[in-house]
BAGU-737936 format. One record per residue (C-alpha): x, y negated, z negated; residue in three letters; residue number from 0. Coordinates in nm, 3 decimals, decimal comma. Example, Ala and Ser with C-alpha at 12.3 -4.5 7.8 and 13.67 -1.06 7.14 Angstrom:
residues 2
+---------+---------+---------+-----+-----+
:      px :      py :      pz :  aa :   i :
+---------+---------+---------+-----+-----+
:   1,230 :   0,450 :  -0,780 : ala :   0 :
:   1,367 :   0,106 :  -0,714 : ser :   1 :
+---------+---------+---------+-----+-----+
This chain:
residues 372
+---------+---------+---------+-----+-----+
:      px :      py :      pz :  aa :   i :
+---------+---------+---------+-----+-----+
:   2,629 :   0,520 :   0,305 : met :   0 :
:   2,609 :   0,798 :   0,531 : pro :   1 :
:   2,682 :   0,752 :   0,901 : thr :   2 :
:   2,362 :   0,701 :   1,146 : gly :   3 :
:   2,055 :   0,506 :   1,140 : ser :   4 :
:   1,929 :   0,498 :   0,808 : gln :   5 :
:   1,977 :   0,108 :   0,774 : gly :   6 :
:   1,847 :   0,000 :   1,079 : ser :   7 :
:   1,523 :  -0,077 :   1,214 : gly :   8 :
:   1,362 :  -0,175 :   1,558 : asp :   9 :
:   1,098 :  -0,248 :   1,742 : thr :  10 :
:   1,020 :  -0,174 :   2,068 : thr :  11 :
:   0,731 :  -0,267 :   2,304 : ser :  12 :
:   0,683 :  -0,186 :   2,704 : leu :  13 :
:   0,544 :  -0,489 :   2,723 : thr :  14 :
:   0,731 :  -0,727 :   2,516 : ala :  15 :
:   1,010 :  -0,936 :   2,426 : glu :  16 :
:   1,151 :  -0,703 :   2,122 : thr :  17 :
:   1,086 :  -0,967 :   1,766 : asp :  18 :
:   1,497 :  -0,991 :   1,597 : asp :  19 :
:   1,400 :  -1,241 :   1,409 : arg :  20 :
:   1,545 :  -1,114 :   1,012 : ser :  21 :
:   1,392 :  -1,327 :   0,765 : glu :  22 :
:   1,064 :  -1,125 :   0,522 : leu :  23 :
:   0,816 :  -1,232 :   0,434 : val :  24 :
:   0,618 :  -1,334 :   0,044 : ser :  25 :
:   0,244 :  -1,210 :  -0,011 : pro :  26 :
:   0,171 :  -1,588 :   0,052 : gly :  27 :
:   0,273 :  -1,639 :   0,442 : lys :  28 :
:   0,071 :  -1,291 :   0,553 : ile :  29 :
:  -0,275 :  -1,502 :   0,630 : ala :  30 :
:  -0,378 :  -1,526 :   0,919 : gly :  31 :
:  -0,140 :  -1,200 :   1,010 : ser :  32 :
:  -0,306 :  -0,824 :   0,842 : phe :  33 :
:  -0,623 :  -1,090 :   0,741 : gly :  34 :
:  -0,796 :  -1,200 :   1,091 : val :  35 :
:  -0,855 :  -0,852 :   1,171 : ala :  36 :
:  -0,904 :  -0,658 :   0,802 : gly :  37 :
:  -1,213 :  -0,654 :   0,566 : met :  38 :
:  -1,203 :  -0,984 :   0,371 : leu :  39 :
:  -1,316 :  -0,896 :   0,002 : gly :  40 :
:  -1,287 :  -0,613 :  -0,240 : ser :  41 :
:  -1,471 :  -0,263 :  -0,319 : ser :  42 :
:  -1,479 :  -0,309 :  -0,681 : val :  43 :
:  -1,500 :  -0,753 :  -0,703 : ala :  44 :
:  -1,730 :  -0,914 :  -0,574 : gly :  45 :
:  -1,731 :  -1,233 :  -0,389 : pro :  46 :
:  -1,862 :  -1,403 :  -0,642 : thr :  47 :
:  -1,563 :  -1,244 :  -0,873 : ala :  48 :
:  -1,306 :  -1,372 :  -0,672 : ala :  49 :
:  -1,207 :  -1,687 :  -0,810 : pro :  50 :
:  -1,151 :  -1,520 :  -1,169 : trp :  51 :
:  -1,035 :  -1,169 :  -0,971 : val :  52 :
:  -0,776 :  -1,405 :  -0,872 : thr :  53 :
:  -0,683 :  -1,544 :  -1,183 : asp :  54 :
:  -0,594 :  -1,266 :  -1,309 : phe :  55 :
:  -0,336 :  -1,107 :  -1,115 : leu :  56 :
:  -0,208 :  -1,414 :  -1,093 : asn :  57 :
:  -0,121 :  -1,421 :  -1,431 : ala :  58 :
:  -0,040 :  -0,988 :  -1,447 : ala :  59 :
:   0,166 :  -1,070 :  -1,127 : tyr :  60 :
:   0,102 :  -1,400 :  -0,852 : tyr :  61 :
:   0,230 :  -1,678 :  -1,081 : ala :  62 :
:   0,425 :  -1,530 :  -1,293 : arg :  63 :
:   0,831 :  -1,673 :  -1,167 : asp :  64 :
:   1,042 :  -1,443 :  -0,957 : arg :  65 :
:   1,241 :  -1,302 :  -1,216 : asp :  66 :
:   0,966 :  -1,251 :  -1,460 : glu :  67 :
:   0,755 :  -1,014 :  -1,212 : arg :  68 :
:   0,702 :  -0,657 :  -1,249 : ser :  69 :
:   0,576 :  -0,393 :  -1,030 : leu :  70 :
:   0,432 :  -0,222 :  -1,303 : his :  71 :
:   0,219 :  -0,451 :  -1,412 : asp :  72 :
:   0,066 :  -0,540 :  -1,093 : leu :  73 :
:  -0,051 :  -0,212 :  -1,065 : arg :  74 :
:  -0,144 :  -0,190 :  -1,425 : leu :  75 :
:  -0,448 :  -0,494 :  -1,323 : ala :  76 :
:  -0,563 :  -0,399 :  -1,050 : arg :  77 :
:  -0,600 :  -0,029 :  -1,275 : ser :  78 :
:  -0,768 :  -0,250 :  -1,515 : ile :  79 :
:  -0,999 :  -0,389 :  -1,270 : leu :  80 :
:  -1,032 :  -0,069 :  -1,084 : ala :  81 :
:  -1,163 :   0,104 :  -1,418 : thr :  82 :
:  -1,396 :  -0,229 :  -1,471 : ala :  83 :
:  -1,591 :  -0,101 :  -1,150 : trp :  84 :
:  -1,574 :   0,253 :  -1,250 : his :  85 :
:  -1,716 :   0,190 :  -1,616 : arg :  86 :
:  -1,991 :  -0,034 :  -1,474 : ala :  87 :
:  -2,104 :   0,283 :  -1,293 : asp :  88 :
:  -2,016 :   0,203 :  -0,955 : tyr :  89 :
:  -2,134 :  -0,175 :  -0,915 : arg :  90 :
:  -1,935 :  -0,433 :  -0,786 : arg :  91 :
:  -1,707 :  -0,649 :  -1,077 : leu :  92 :
:  -1,922 :  -1,052 :  -1,027 : thr :  93 :
:  -1,882 :  -1,332 :  -1,194 : ala :  94 :
:  -2,123 :  -1,209 :  -1,466 : arg :  95 :
:  -1,805 :  -0,953 :  -1,565 : asp :  96 :
:  -1,610 :  -1,288 :  -1,635 : leu :  97 :
:  -1,703 :  -1,354 :  -2,005 : ile :  98 :
:  -1,613 :  -0,932 :  -2,085 : gly :  99 :
:  -1,256 :  -1,025 :  -1,922 : phe : 100 :
:  -1,182 :  -1,323 :  -2,131 : his : 101 :
:  -1,300 :  -1,222 :  -2,433 : arg : 102 :
:  -1,021 :  -0,940 :  -2,336 : ala : 103 :
:  -0,719 :  -1,171 :  -2,257 : phe : 104 :
:  -0,783 :  -1,479 :  -2,310 : gly : 105 :
:  -0,698 :  -1,460 :  -2,636 : arg : 106 :
:  -0,357 :  -1,431 :  -2,550 : asp : 107 :
:  -0,295 :  -1,582 :  -2,207 : arg : 108 :
:  -0,393 :  -1,892 :  -2,425 : phe : 109 :
:  -0,204 :  -1,857 :  -2,702 : arg : 110 :
:   0,043 :  -2,156 :  -2,860 : ala : 111 :
:   0,321 :  -1,940 :  -2,917 : asp : 112 :
:   0,358 :  -1,632 :  -2,757 : glu : 113 :
:   0,441 :  -1,578 :  -2,365 : pro : 114 :
:   0,058 :  -1,606 :  -2,271 : gly : 115 :
:   0,044 :  -1,936 :  -2,350 : ala : 116 :
:   0,190 :  -2,054 :  -1,966 : arg : 117 :
:  -0,145 :  -1,834 :  -1,911 : gly : 118 :
:   0,045 :  -1,535 :  -1,759 : arg : 119 :
:  -0,029 :  -1,157 :  -1,912 : leu : 120 :
:   0,286 :  -0,897 :  -1,998 : thr : 121 :
:   0,229 :  -0,548 :  -1,993 : gly : 122 :
:   0,197 :  -0,510 :  -2,360 : asp : 123 :
:  -0,125 :  -0,802 :  -2,305 : glu : 124 :
:  -0,291 :  -0,665 :  -2,070 : leu : 125 :
:  -0,262 :  -0,277 :  -2,246 : val : 126 :
:  -0,387 :  -0,463 :  -2,529 : ala : 127 :
:  -0,631 :  -0,667 :  -2,332 : gly : 128 :
:  -0,815 :  -0,298 :  -2,202 : ala : 129 :
:  -0,838 :  -0,172 :  -2,575 : glu : 130 :
:  -1,078 :  -0,459 :  -2,646 : arg : 131 :
:  -1,258 :  -0,423 :  -2,308 : leu : 132 :
:  -1,267 :  -0,085 :  -2,295 : phe : 133 :
:  -1,173 :   0,098 :  -2,612 : gly : 134 :
:  -0,880 :   0,164 :  -2,823 : thr : 135 :
:  -0,815 :   0,477 :  -2,610 : trp : 136 :
:  -0,681 :   0,340 :  -2,315 : phe : 137 :
:  -0,363 :   0,279 :  -2,459 : gly : 138 :
:  -0,285 :   0,638 :  -2,442 : ala : 139 :
:  -0,479 :   0,694 :  -2,143 : ala : 140 :
:  -0,293 :   0,461 :  -1,894 : val : 141 :
:   0,033 :   0,661 :  -2,040 : gln : 142 :
:  -0,150 :   1,026 :  -1,940 : asp : 143 :
:  -0,052 :   1,151 :  -1,603 : ser : 144 :
:  -0,368 :   1,369 :  -1,630 : glu : 145 :
:  -0,638 :   1,080 :  -1,713 : arg : 146 :
:  -0,527 :   0,830 :  -1,374 : arg : 147 :
:  -0,609 :   0,898 :  -1,037 : gly : 148 :
:  -0,718 :   0,664 :  -0,779 : trp : 149 :
:  -0,661 :   0,359 :  -0,935 : gly : 150 :
:  -0,863 :   0,456 :  -1,198 : val : 151 :
:  -0,721 :   0,520 :  -1,612 : val : 152 :
:  -1,018 :   0,762 :  -1,728 : phe : 153 :
:  -1,115 :   0,831 :  -2,102 : glu : 154 :
:  -1,057 :   1,203 :  -2,066 : asp : 155 :
:  -1,037 :   1,456 :  -1,816 : val : 156 :
:  -1,399 :   1,506 :  -1,806 : ala : 157 :
:  -1,420 :   1,185 :  -1,689 : ala : 158 :
:  -1,170 :   1,184 :  -1,455 : arg : 159 :
:  -1,343 :   1,519 :  -1,297 : asp : 160 :
:  -1,706 :   1,399 :  -1,279 : ala : 161 :
:  -1,520 :   1,059 :  -1,109 : phe : 162 :
:  -1,648 :   1,024 :  -0,668 : gln : 163 :
:  -1,377 :   0,825 :  -0,526 : pro : 164 :
:  -1,631 :   0,777 :  -0,243 : ala : 165 :
:  -1,840 :   0,538 :  -0,396 : arg : 166 :
:  -1,527 :   0,293 :  -0,329 : arg : 167 :
:  -1,695 :   0,344 :   0,005 : leu : 168 :
:  -2,034 :   0,162 :  -0,134 : asp : 169 :
:  -1,912 :  -0,126 :  -0,006 : asp : 170 :
:  -1,633 :  -0,054 :   0,267 : gly : 171 :
:  -1,657 :  -0,002 :   0,568 : ser : 172 :
:  -1,527 :   0,331 :   0,723 : leu : 173 :
:  -1,574 :   0,321 :   1,093 : gly : 174 :
:  -1,442 :   0,623 :   1,327 : ala : 175 :
:  -1,103 :   0,665 :   1,407 : leu : 176 :
:  -0,885 :   0,519 :   1,621 : ser : 177 :
:  -0,581 :   0,693 :   1,723 : pro : 178 :
:  -0,344 :   0,546 :   2,011 : pro : 179 :
:  -0,492 :   0,580 :   2,380 : ala : 180 :
:  -0,323 :   0,335 :   2,595 : ala : 181 :
:  -0,107 :   0,540 :   2,866 : pro : 182 :
:   0,268 :   0,567 :   2,690 : ser : 183 :
:   0,425 :   0,226 :   2,909 : glu : 184 :
:   0,172 :   0,013 :   2,786 : his : 185 :
:   0,196 :   0,139 :   2,337 : gln : 186 :
:   0,416 :  -0,059 :   2,161 : ser : 187 :
:   0,687 :   0,200 :   1,904 : trp : 188 :
:   0,838 :   0,018 :   1,591 : his : 189 :
:   1,081 :   0,218 :   1,386 : thr : 190 :
:   1,123 :   0,062 :   1,034 : tyr : 191 :
:   1,425 :   0,119 :   0,789 : pro : 192 :
:   1,505 :   0,439 :   0,592 : ala : 193 :
:   1,492 :   0,386 :   0,240 : val : 194 :
:   1,714 :   0,605 :   0,056 : pro : 195 :
:   1,530 :   0,827 :  -0,219 : val : 196 :
:   1,650 :   0,961 :  -0,507 : arg : 197 :
:   1,467 :   1,279 :  -0,515 : ser : 198 :
:   1,316 :   1,501 :  -0,180 : ala : 199 :
:   1,208 :   1,725 :  -0,392 : ala : 200 :
:   1,001 :   1,491 :  -0,645 : ala : 201 :
:   0,864 :   1,218 :  -0,333 : thr : 202 :
:   0,752 :   1,533 :  -0,140 : ala : 203 :
:   0,594 :   1,564 :  -0,430 : ala : 204 :
:   0,453 :   1,196 :  -0,476 : ala : 205 :
:   0,347 :   1,240 :  -0,106 : leu : 206 :
:   0,136 :   1,571 :  -0,097 : gln : 207 :
:  -0,120 :   1,365 :  -0,434 : glu : 208 :
:  -0,313 :   1,098 :  -0,355 : pro : 209 :
:  -0,523 :   1,072 :  -0,582 : arg : 210 :
:  -0,176 :   0,882 :  -0,756 : arg : 211 :
:  -0,108 :   0,710 :  -0,445 : trp : 212 :
:  -0,152 :   0,395 :  -0,573 : thr : 213 :
:   0,081 :   0,457 :  -0,810 : glu : 214 :
:   0,315 :   0,349 :  -0,540 : his : 215 :
:   0,161 :   0,079 :  -0,461 : gly : 216 :
:   0,405 :  -0,287 :  -0,353 : ser : 217 :
:   0,316 :  -0,579 :  -0,418 : ala : 218 :
:   0,190 :  -0,621 :  -0,043 : leu : 219 :
:  -0,082 :  -0,378 :  -0,118 : gly : 220 :
:  -0,149 :  -0,005 :  -0,233 : gln : 221 :
:  -0,332 :   0,306 :  -0,084 : phe : 222 :
:  -0,559 :   0,469 :  -0,279 : val : 223 :
:  -0,770 :   0,798 :  -0,177 : ala : 224 :
:  -1,122 :   0,783 :  -0,075 : val : 225 :
:  -1,148 :   1,184 :  -0,124 : arg : 226 :
:  -1,031 :   1,400 :  -0,322 : arg : 227 :
:  -0,843 :   1,722 :  -0,228 : gly : 228 :
:  -0,536 :   1,779 :  -0,065 : ala : 229 :
:  -0,319 :   1,501 :   0,185 : leu : 230 :
:  -0,450 :   1,638 :   0,488 : ala : 231 :
:  -0,773 :   1,507 :   0,642 : gly : 232 :
:  -0,740 :   1,216 :   0,349 : gln : 233 :
:  -0,893 :   0,854 :   0,420 : thr : 234 :
:  -0,709 :   0,595 :   0,285 : phe : 235 :
:  -0,828 :   0,244 :   0,241 : glu : 236 :
:  -0,542 :  -0,021 :   0,244 : ile : 237 :
:  -0,579 :  -0,267 :   0,048 : glu : 238 :
:  -0,424 :  -0,547 :   0,131 : leu : 239 :
:  -0,308 :  -0,859 :  -0,048 : val : 240 :
:  -0,313 :  -1,194 :   0,184 : ile : 241 :
:  -0,317 :  -1,551 :   0,092 : ser : 242 :
:  -0,428 :  -1,862 :   0,172 : ile : 243 :
:  -0,278 :  -2,104 :  -0,018 : ala : 244 :
:  -0,009 :  -2,072 :  -0,332 : ala : 245 :
:  -0,060 :  -1,839 :  -0,612 : arg : 246 :
:  -0,377 :  -1,734 :  -0,443 : ala : 247 :
:  -0,410 :  -1,358 :  -0,342 : pro : 248 :
:  -0,639 :  -1,242 :  -0,132 : val : 249 :
:  -0,816 :  -0,870 :  -0,089 : leu : 250 :
:  -0,836 :  -0,709 :   0,260 : ser : 251 :
:  -0,907 :  -0,370 :   0,367 : arg : 252 :
:  -0,841 :  -0,174 :   0,676 : ala : 253 :
:  -0,901 :   0,226 :   0,666 : tyr : 254 :
:  -0,648 :   0,461 :   0,741 : val : 255 :
:  -0,635 :   0,930 :   0,728 : thr : 256 :
:  -0,435 :   1,142 :   0,748 : cys : 257 :
:  -0,439 :   1,306 :   1,052 : thr : 258 :
:  -0,158 :   1,551 :   1,030 : arg : 259 :
:   0,059 :   1,704 :   0,773 : val : 260 :
:   0,422 :   1,899 :   0,921 : leu : 261 :
:   0,630 :   2,082 :   0,755 : glu : 262 :
:   0,897 :   2,350 :   0,914 : asp : 263 :
:   0,951 :   2,440 :   1,283 : gly : 264 :
:   0,572 :   2,223 :   1,412 : asp : 265 :
:   0,805 :   1,912 :   1,201 : leu : 266 :
:   1,056 :   1,916 :   1,344 : val : 267 :
:   0,912 :   1,956 :   1,719 : ala : 268 :
:   0,738 :   1,671 :   1,620 : trp : 269 :
:   0,970 :   1,492 :   1,483 : cys : 270 :
:   1,155 :   1,492 :   1,824 : arg : 271 :
:   0,889 :   1,426 :   2,015 : his : 272 :
:   0,896 :   1,153 :   1,818 : leu : 273 :
:   1,242 :   1,082 :   1,867 : asn : 274 :
:   1,190 :   1,127 :   2,273 : gln : 275 :
:   0,892 :   0,835 :   2,255 : cys : 276 :
:   1,135 :   0,621 :   2,112 : leu : 277 :
:   1,422 :   0,667 :   2,368 : leu : 278 :
:   1,157 :   0,633 :   2,667 : ala : 279 :
:   1,010 :   0,339 :   2,527 : ala : 280 :
:   1,424 :   0,213 :   2,485 : gly : 281 :
:   1,414 :   0,200 :   2,109 : ser : 282 :
:   1,837 :   0,260 :   1,947 : ser : 283 :
:   1,716 :   0,396 :   1,631 : thr : 284 :
:   1,623 :   0,715 :   1,653 : glu : 285 :
:   1,285 :   0,881 :   1,382 : ala : 286 :
:   1,517 :   1,188 :   1,262 : leu : 287 :
:   1,886 :   1,134 :   1,345 : pro : 288 :
:   2,097 :   1,387 :   1,493 : val : 289 :
:   2,289 :   1,528 :   1,194 : ala : 290 :
:   1,957 :   1,510 :   0,979 : ala : 291 :
:   1,730 :   1,722 :   0,866 : glu : 292 :
:   1,342 :   1,661 :   0,865 : pro : 293 :
:   1,118 :   1,763 :   0,542 : leu : 294 :
:   0,825 :   1,702 :   0,547 : ile : 295 :
:   0,584 :   1,455 :   0,735 : gly : 296 :
:   0,353 :   1,240 :   0,785 : leu : 297 :
:   0,054 :   1,109 :   1,105 : glu : 298 :
:  -0,176 :   0,856 :   0,951 : leu : 299 :
:  -0,427 :   0,703 :   1,175 : thr : 300 :
:  -0,642 :   0,374 :   1,187 : thr : 301 :
:  -0,987 :   0,382 :   1,131 : his : 302 :
:  -1,206 :   0,100 :   1,401 : val : 303 :
:  -1,123 :  -0,262 :   1,203 : gly : 304 :
:  -0,803 :  -0,215 :   1,117 : his : 305 :
:  -0,617 :  -0,462 :   1,108 : phe : 306 :
:  -0,325 :  -0,313 :   1,399 : met : 307 :
:  -0,601 :  -0,171 :   1,666 : gly : 308 :
:  -0,537 :   0,209 :   1,763 : ala : 309 :
:  -0,208 :   0,320 :   1,569 : ala : 310 :
:  -0,115 :   0,580 :   1,416 : thr : 311 :
:   0,164 :   0,510 :   1,163 : ser : 312 :
:   0,440 :   0,815 :   1,115 : asn : 313 :
:   0,625 :   0,877 :   0,798 : leu : 314 :
:   0,917 :   1,114 :   0,813 : val : 315 :
:   1,132 :   1,219 :   0,490 : leu : 316 :
:   1,485 :   1,368 :   0,566 : phe : 317 :
:   1,803 :   1,479 :   0,420 : ala : 318 :
:   2,163 :   1,355 :   0,543 : glu : 319 :
:   2,518 :   1,413 :   0,430 : ala : 320 :
:   2,432 :   1,479 :   0,143 : gly : 321 :
:   2,197 :   1,190 :   0,057 : ala : 322 :
:   1,739 :   1,221 :   0,205 : ser : 323 :
:   1,576 :   0,912 :   0,322 : tyr : 324 :
:   1,219 :   0,799 :   0,375 : val : 325 :
:   1,128 :   0,610 :   0,702 : arg : 326 :
:   0,767 :   0,522 :   0,981 : asp : 327 :
:   0,766 :   0,510 :   1,289 : val : 328 :
:   0,506 :   0,290 :   1,374 : gly : 329 :
:   0,278 :   0,359 :   1,788 : cys : 330 :
:  -0,024 :   0,089 :   1,844 : trp : 331 :
:  -0,176 :   0,027 :   2,169 : asp : 332 :
:  -0,154 :  -0,281 :   2,321 : pro : 333 :
:  -0,363 :  -0,534 :   2,057 : leu : 334 :
:  -0,637 :  -0,804 :   2,146 : pro : 335 :
:  -0,494 :  -1,161 :   2,261 : ala : 336 :
:  -0,586 :  -1,306 :   1,869 : his : 337 :
:  -0,438 :  -1,045 :   1,725 : leu : 338 :
:  -0,122 :  -1,050 :   1,876 : glu : 339 :
:  -0,073 :  -1,384 :   1,839 : leu : 340 :
:  -0,084 :  -1,342 :   1,475 : ala : 341 :
:   0,082 :  -1,038 :   1,483 : tyr : 342 :
:   0,464 :  -1,213 :   1,618 : arg : 343 :
:   0,372 :  -1,510 :   1,482 : ala : 344 :
:   0,356 :  -1,337 :   1,075 : arg : 345 :
:   0,248 :  -0,973 :   1,101 : gly : 346 :
:   0,533 :  -0,803 :   1,256 : ser : 347 :
:   0,732 :  -0,934 :   0,979 : glu : 348 :
:   0,525 :  -0,852 :   0,708 : ala : 349 :
:   0,467 :  -0,521 :   0,848 : gln : 350 :
:   0,835 :  -0,455 :   0,825 : arg : 351 :
:   0,838 :  -0,602 :   0,484 : ala : 352 :
:   0,556 :  -0,356 :   0,335 : phe : 353 :
:   0,757 :  -0,039 :   0,578 : trp : 354 :
:   1,100 :  -0,103 :   0,405 : gly : 355 :
:   1,244 :  -0,348 :   0,590 : gly : 356 :
:   1,267 :  -0,614 :   0,270 : gly : 357 :
:   1,221 :  -0,681 :  -0,053 : asp : 358 :
:   1,138 :  -0,390 :  -0,250 : pro : 359 :
:   0,892 :  -0,497 :  -0,471 : ala : 360 :
:   0,723 :  -0,541 :  -0,083 : asp : 361 :
:   0,777 :  -0,177 :   0,007 : ser : 362 :
:   0,530 :   0,163 :   0,019 : met : 363 :
:   0,839 :   0,342 :   0,038 : leu : 364 :
:   1,057 :   0,201 :  -0,195 : his : 365 :
:   0,720 :   0,246 :  -0,437 : gly : 366 :
:   0,739 :   0,605 :  -0,346 : phe : 367 :
:   1,123 :   0,628 :  -0,367 : ala : 368 :
:   1,073 :   0,540 :  -0,706 : ala : 369 :
:   0,801 :   0,803 :  -0,814 : ala : 370 :
:   1,135 :   1,007 :  -0,793 : ala : 371 :
+---------+---------+---------+-----+-----+
């Protein structure tokens, strides 16, 4: 790895000591951190569907042995749920939808001579079940990038063009934007390890295609665009995975909007500003190393109700010494007491994992890097 700060990350707060713990958490450990202030539940599945949706996600990913897990299968399972919601005319899934899912997937889950006999579903079994549930078109459509978007698989391009991503907000709760507003001396700043990417151009292209951000989701959650159009001004529902017990993934929601997309001269000035803020906060890690070239920057701003309160995530894609990296720099106002306690107990570790400081399967940025 080139010299510089790419492999490091640190938390710096002017109001609290730095947390230097290195042990990262699994999805099963983040209950009480992300779930405290987040909006429990799913925008595509109602409360009565929670037991069988949990079972479905377990079969696809969370109940598998770690060495048998595949993010491809988890993303596929999520897309099947979102597709079912869309094809039900944007109606949240309920207990009554269990019958159709059992007919489609039950035969593979419980055959005595196949992997599904242990209650699991392989990727091939997920596709086969989706073809029984939706139609034989699904297998080809899920392989076609023109028939995927917003986490949904479409029968044809016409169906994709008619899709209304904002309907995800029918059962969501999008509050006002809540950027950090506290005096700088009271804000907290956090730098995360830079994640290597094979192709800066491909990663930049993936970042600027919001309808397909779900395809880079991690075991800890995914970003789902709720509008059509470009990245600038795009709002995302963050669907997070929390847990109250082993093999019990529970979904929670929060929202952010991409308030700035920075390139060229504005990008350089923005990176300098981030570096200055980190330096003033006593950080030992820069957003952009001295010898690095910034390629693109994104500012994601929280909405009221977000588990990090008033905050921004600042994503920087940069090149240095012939290699490319992407990293996140977080900034947030002082948290209310109950959220501060949850953040210190577990939230900081889960957040570090989500932004690239742990198992790649837990990291959104590793998902984008893999897209290259």
